[in-house]
C-alpha positions as CSV (number, residue, x, y, z in Angstrom):
1,M,4.3,41.0,2.3
2,Q,5.6,44.6,2.2
3,L,4.5,47.2,-0.3
4,G,6.7,49.7,-2.1
5,I,6.1,52.4,-4.7
6,N,8.1,52.8,-7.9
7,L,8.2,56.4,-9.3
8,G,10.0,55.3,-12.5
9,Y,11.9,58.1,-14.3
10,W,11.9,61.7,-13.0
11,G,11.5,64.5,-15.4
12,A,8.5,63.1,-17.3
13,G,6.2,66.1,-16.5
14,M,4.9,64.6,-13.2
15,D,7.6,65.6,-10.8
16,A,5.5,67.5,-8.3
17,D,2.9,64.7,-8.4
18,N,5.6,62.1,-7.9
19,L,6.7,63.8,-4.7
20,A,3.1,63.9,-3.5
21,V,2.8,60.2,-4.3
22,A,5.9,59.4,-2.3
23,Q,4.7,61.4,0.6
24,E,1.3,59.7,0.6
25,A,3.0,56.3,0.4
26,D,5.1,57.3,3.4
27,R,1.9,58.3,5.3
28,L,0.2,55.0,4.4
29,G,3.1,52.9,5.7
30,Y,4.6,51.7,2.4
31,A,8.1,50.3,3.0
32,V,10.2,51.7,0.2
33,C,10.1,54.3,-2.6
34,W,12.2,53.4,-5.7
35,A,13.4,55.7,-8.5
36,A,14.9,54.7,-11.8
37,E,17.4,56.1,-14.3
38,A,18.2,55.5,-17.9
39,Y,19.5,58.5,-19.9
40,G,17.6,61.3,-18.3
41,S,17.3,62.0,-14.6
42,D,19.7,60.3,-12.3
43,A,18.3,58.3,-9.4
44,A,20.7,59.6,-6.7
45,T,19.5,63.2,-6.9
46,V,15.8,62.1,-7.0
47,L,16.3,59.9,-3.9
48,S,18.0,62.6,-1.9
49,W,15.1,65.0,-2.8
50,V,12.5,62.4,-1.8
51,A,14.3,61.4,1.4
52,A,14.5,65.0,2.5
53,Q,10.7,65.3,2.3
54,T,9.6,62.0,3.8
55,E,10.0,60.6,7.3
56,R,9.8,56.8,7.4
57,I,9.8,55.3,4.0
58,D,13.0,53.8,2.6
59,V,14.4,55.2,-0.6
60,G,16.0,52.9,-3.2
61,S,17.7,53.0,-6.6
62,A,16.0,50.9,-9.1
63,I,18.5,51.0,-10.5
64,F,21.9,52.7,-10.4
65,Q,23.4,51.6,-13.7
66,I,26.6,49.8,-13.4
67,P,28.2,51.3,-16.6
68,A,27.4,54.8,-15.4
69,R,29.6,54.8,-12.2
70,Q,32.8,53.3,-11.0
71,P,32.0,50.9,-8.1
72,A,33.8,53.1,-5.5
73,M,31.6,56.1,-6.5
74,T,28.5,53.9,-6.0
75,A,29.8,53.0,-2.5
76,M,30.3,56.8,-1.8
77,T,26.8,57.6,-3.0
78,A,25.2,54.7,-1.1
79,A,27.0,55.7,2.1
80,T,26.0,59.3,1.7
81,L,22.3,58.6,1.0
82,D,22.1,56.2,3.9
83,S,23.6,58.8,6.2
84,L,21.4,61.7,4.9
85,S,18.3,59.5,5.1
86,R,19.1,58.2,8.6
87,G,19.4,54.6,7.5
88,R,16.6,54.5,4.9
89,F,18.6,53.7,1.7
90,R,18.5,50.5,-0.4
91,L,21.0,50.0,-3.2
92,G,19.7,48.6,-6.4
93,L,22.1,47.8,-9.2
94,G,21.8,46.7,-12.8
95,V,23.9,46.4,-16.0
96,S,21.3,48.3,-18.0
97,G,21.3,47.2,-21.7
98,P,23.7,47.2,-24.7
99,Q,22.1,50.3,-26.3
100,V,22.4,52.5,-23.2
101,S,25.7,51.0,-22.0
102,E,27.5,51.5,-25.3
103,G,25.4,54.3,-26.8
104,W,25.2,56.6,-23.8
105,Y,28.1,55.7,-21.5
106,G,30.6,54.3,-24.1
107,V,31.1,51.2,-22.0
108,K,31.3,47.9,-23.8
109,F,28.4,45.6,-22.9
110,D,30.4,42.4,-22.5
111,K,30.6,39.9,-19.7
112,P,27.8,41.5,-17.7
113,L,27.7,38.8,-15.1
114,A,31.4,38.9,-14.3
115,R,31.3,42.7,-14.2
116,T,28.4,42.7,-11.9
117,R,30.0,40.2,-9.5
118,E,33.2,42.3,-9.3
119,Y,31.3,45.5,-9.0
120,V,29.3,44.1,-6.0
121,E,32.4,42.8,-4.3
122,I,34.1,46.2,-4.6
123,V,31.0,48.1,-3.4
124,R,30.6,45.9,-0.4
125,K,34.3,46.1,0.5
126,A,34.4,49.8,0.2
127,M,31.4,50.2,2.4
128,T,33.0,48.2,5.2
129,R,35.5,51.1,5.4
130,E,38.5,48.8,4.9
131,R,41.3,50.1,2.8
132,L,40.3,49.4,-0.7
133,S,42.3,47.1,-2.9
134,Y,41.0,44.7,-5.5
135,D,42.6,42.6,-8.3
136,G,40.0,41.5,-10.8
137,A,39.5,41.0,-14.5
138,H,37.6,44.3,-14.9
139,W,38.9,46.5,-12.0
140,T,42.2,46.7,-10.3
141,L,42.6,49.0,-7.3
142,P,44.9,50.7,-6.9
143,L,46.3,50.8,-10.5
144,P,49.7,49.1,-10.5
145,G,52.9,51.0,-11.1
146,G,51.4,54.5,-10.3
147,P,50.9,56.8,-7.4
148,G,47.6,55.3,-6.3
149,K,47.4,53.8,-2.8
150,P,44.6,51.9,-1.0
151,L,42.1,54.4,0.5
152,K,39.2,53.9,2.7
153,L,35.7,55.5,2.7
154,T,35.7,58.6,5.0
155,V,31.8,58.7,5.2
156,H,30.2,56.6,7.9
157,P,26.9,55.0,6.6
158,E,24.1,54.9,9.1
159,R,24.1,51.1,9.0
160,E,26.9,48.5,8.8
161,H,25.0,46.7,6.0
162,I,23.0,48.5,3.4
163,P,20.6,46.2,1.6
164,L,21.9,45.4,-2.0
165,Y,19.5,44.4,-4.8
166,I,20.2,43.5,-8.4
167,A,17.7,43.9,-11.3
168,A,17.6,40.5,-12.9
169,I,15.6,38.8,-15.6
170,G,17.7,36.0,-17.3
171,P,18.3,32.7,-15.6
172,K,22.1,33.1,-15.2
173,N,21.7,36.7,-13.8
174,L,18.9,35.5,-11.4
175,E,21.1,32.7,-10.1
176,Q,24.0,35.0,-9.5
177,T,21.7,37.5,-7.9
178,G,20.6,34.9,-5.4
179,E,24.2,34.1,-4.7
180,I,25.6,37.6,-4.1
181,A,22.7,40.0,-3.3
182,D,20.1,40.6,-0.6
183,G,17.2,40.9,-3.0
184,A,16.1,40.8,-6.6
185,L,14.3,43.6,-8.4
186,L,11.9,42.0,-11.0
187,I,9.8,43.4,-13.8
188,F,7.0,41.7,-15.8
189,P,6.6,38.9,-13.2
190,S,3.7,36.5,-13.7
191,A,2.6,34.7,-10.5
192,A,1.6,31.7,-12.5
193,H,5.1,31.4,-14.1
194,L,7.2,32.8,-11.3
195,E,8.6,29.4,-10.1
196,E,9.9,28.3,-13.5
197,T,11.0,31.7,-14.8
198,T,12.5,33.2,-11.6
199,I,12.3,31.5,-8.2
200,K,14.1,28.3,-9.1
201,Y,17.1,30.2,-10.3
202,L,17.2,32.5,-7.3
203,R,17.0,29.4,-5.1
204,A,19.9,27.8,-6.9
205,G,22.0,30.9,-6.3
206,R,21.2,30.9,-2.6
207,E,22.2,27.3,-2.4
208,K,25.5,28.1,-4.0
209,A,26.1,30.5,-1.2
210,G,25.1,28.0,1.4
211,K,21.8,29.9,2.1
212,T,18.1,29.5,1.6
213,L,15.6,32.1,0.3
214,E,14.8,32.9,3.9
215,G,15.5,36.7,4.4
216,F,16.0,37.2,0.6
217,D,13.7,39.9,-0.8
218,V,11.9,38.8,-4.0
219,H,10.7,42.2,-5.1
220,P,8.8,42.9,-8.4
221,T,7.3,46.1,-9.6
222,L,3.8,45.9,-11.0
223,P,1.7,48.6,-12.6
224,L,-1.7,49.1,-10.9
225,A,-4.8,50.4,-12.5
226,L,-7.9,50.8,-10.3
227,G,-11.4,50.3,-11.8
228,E,-14.4,48.0,-12.1
229,D,-13.7,44.3,-12.9
230,K,-16.0,44.5,-16.0
231,D,-13.5,47.1,-17.4
232,V,-10.3,45.0,-17.0
233,A,-9.8,44.8,-20.7
234,T,-9.9,48.6,-21.0
235,L,-7.6,49.0,-18.0
236,A,-5.1,46.6,-19.6
237,D,-5.1,48.7,-22.8
238,T,-3.6,51.5,-20.7
239,F,-0.4,49.5,-20.4
240,R,-0.1,48.4,-24.1
241,P,2.5,51.1,-25.0
242,Y,4.5,50.3,-21.9
243,T,4.6,46.6,-22.5
244,A,5.4,47.0,-26.2
245,L,8.3,49.3,-25.3
246,Y,9.9,46.6,-23.2
247,V,9.0,43.5,-25.1
248,G,9.5,45.1,-28.5
249,G,12.0,47.9,-28.2
250,M,14.2,47.6,-25.1
251,G,17.4,46.2,-26.6
252,S,18.2,44.8,-30.0
253,A,16.6,42.1,-32.0
254,K,19.1,39.6,-30.7
255,Q,19.4,40.9,-27.2
256,N,16.1,41.9,-25.5
257,F,15.8,40.3,-22.0
258,Y,12.2,41.3,-21.7
259,N,11.3,39.7,-25.0
260,Q,13.0,36.5,-23.9
261,L,11.1,36.6,-20.6
262,A,7.8,36.8,-22.5
263,Q,8.8,33.8,-24.5
264,R,9.6,31.8,-21.4
265,M,6.1,32.6,-20.2
266,G,4.6,31.0,-23.2
267,F,4.1,34.0,-25.5
268,E,6.7,33.1,-28.1
269,A,4.8,34.0,-31.3
270,A,3.4,37.2,-29.9
271,A,6.8,38.3,-28.5
272,A,8.3,37.8,-32.0
273,E,5.5,39.8,-33.7
274,V,5.7,42.6,-31.2
275,Q,9.5,43.0,-31.6
276,E,9.3,42.8,-35.3
277,K,6.7,45.6,-35.5
278,Y,8.3,47.8,-32.9
279,L,11.8,47.7,-34.4
280,A,10.2,48.4,-37.8
281,G,8.8,51.7,-36.4
282,D,5.2,50.4,-36.0
283,K,4.8,51.2,-32.3
284,Q,1.0,51.2,-32.5
285,G,1.0,47.8,-34.3
286,A,3.3,46.4,-31.7
287,A,1.1,47.6,-28.8
288,A,-2.0,46.1,-30.5
289,A,-0.2,42.8,-30.9
290,I,0.4,42.5,-27.1
291,P,-1.8,39.7,-25.8
292,H,-4.3,40.7,-23.2
293,D,-3.2,37.8,-21.0
294,L,0.4,39.0,-21.0
295,I,-0.7,42.4,-19.6
296,D,-3.2,40.9,-17.2
297,Q,-0.6,38.5,-15.8
298,T,2.0,41.2,-15.2
299,T,-0.1,44.0,-13.8
300,L,-2.7,44.6,-11.1
301,L,-6.0,45.5,-12.6
302,G,-9.6,46.1,-11.5
303,S,-11.3,46.3,-8.1
304,V,-9.6,46.2,-4.7
305,D,-10.9,42.7,-4.2
306,R,-9.4,41.5,-7.6
307,I,-6.1,43.2,-6.8
308,A,-6.1,41.5,-3.3
309,D,-6.6,38.1,-4.9
310,R,-3.7,38.7,-7.2
311,M,-1.5,39.8,-4.3
312,K,-2.3,36.5,-2.6
313,E,-1.2,34.7,-5.8
314,Y,2.1,36.6,-5.8
315,A,2.7,35.9,-2.1
316,A,2.0,32.2,-2.6
317,A,4.5,32.2,-5.6
318,G,7.3,33.5,-3.4
319,V,7.1,37.3,-3.6
320,T,8.1,39.0,-0.4
321,S,7.8,42.6,-1.4
322,L,5.7,44.2,-4.1
323,S,6.2,47.7,-5.5
324,L,3.4,49.4,-7.3
325,A,3.5,51.8,-10.2
326,P,0.0,53.4,-9.8
327,A,-1.5,54.5,-13.1
328,G,-3.6,57.7,-13.5
329,F,-3.8,60.8,-15.6
330,T,-4.2,63.0,-12.5
331,L,-2.6,63.1,-9.0
332,D,-6.0,62.2,-7.5
333,E,-6.2,59.0,-9.6
334,R,-2.7,58.0,-8.7
335,I,-3.3,58.6,-5.0
336,A,-6.5,56.6,-5.2
337,A,-4.6,53.7,-6.8
338,L,-1.9,53.9,-4.1
339,R,-4.6,53.7,-1.3
340,A,-6.3,50.8,-3.1
341,G,-3.0,49.0,-3.0
342,S,-2.7,49.4,0.7
343,E,-6.3,48.4,1.2
344,A,-5.9,45.3,-1.0
345,L,-2.9,44.2,1.0
346,E,-5.0,44.3,4.1
347,R,-8.0,42.5,2.5
348,A,-5.5,39.8,1.3
349,G,-4.4,39.3,4.9
350,L,-0.8,40.1,4.0
351,A,-0.3,43.4,5.8
């Protein structure tokens, strides 16, 4: 199982530390460094900055938001980053959510699965450097009746095939991701529930495409907090605001993919309570209502040995790569967590 590092959002006051974390991950042999975007820093700029100051580690978008860019622009960015990084770029895509799509980008959040399928088809076609034409329900290239003509990408990517990932949570999205992508970017995965919440849908999508899960990258991100096993409850409390944000406030009352995932994992009553409190403005109450087991199942907490045992569970459940989001108030604490992750992988016999 490969390890990655997820820097999250740039511009949160830890930018210099984030670069140092990426460089240490590079030195330790981590496979990939991901950066995210929402409505602050964009991932492409961050990844070019990190790639310029690392040597071996891949850089990946987790995610480029589909409503933010036309698909041909994403193909241009992917080809450029792959060329500049000498073949170290991974393209992660996602539809974002209705609040960001409609509130920030002014793009209607409708038919996300169909839009994603067309988007991927156009990106893949553009990166083959064929002349680009496409006739779909959401994109038509070139536009009919005008001066546009089929063009082809002038930049040569370093590789013929850039790995393409999709951030997926819901069953239908997971199934489509298995069908059309090279990997799935997951969040809040529980090893105990991974088969029924995730793997079976990815497998069904692969079967639709006439493939198996062999070679497909099942790639979750997990927060990691290093400490003594007797302090696991305290370590879990570190992630209460983070978990409450996603389960309670990421989306609307009717459309929150993370809340629905928590329900599918057996936390129906708690998920409803967290969302109710968060949307009413009681963020502290929402965080307090997060069950300890939900946090413990979706993070890596405690000693190196405990983390190693959890890594074994994820590998047995079907995870092929695991990206870490190391917690810590200082750079030294985050570096220590990063090194612990590498050591845990070795103790687990998965390196």
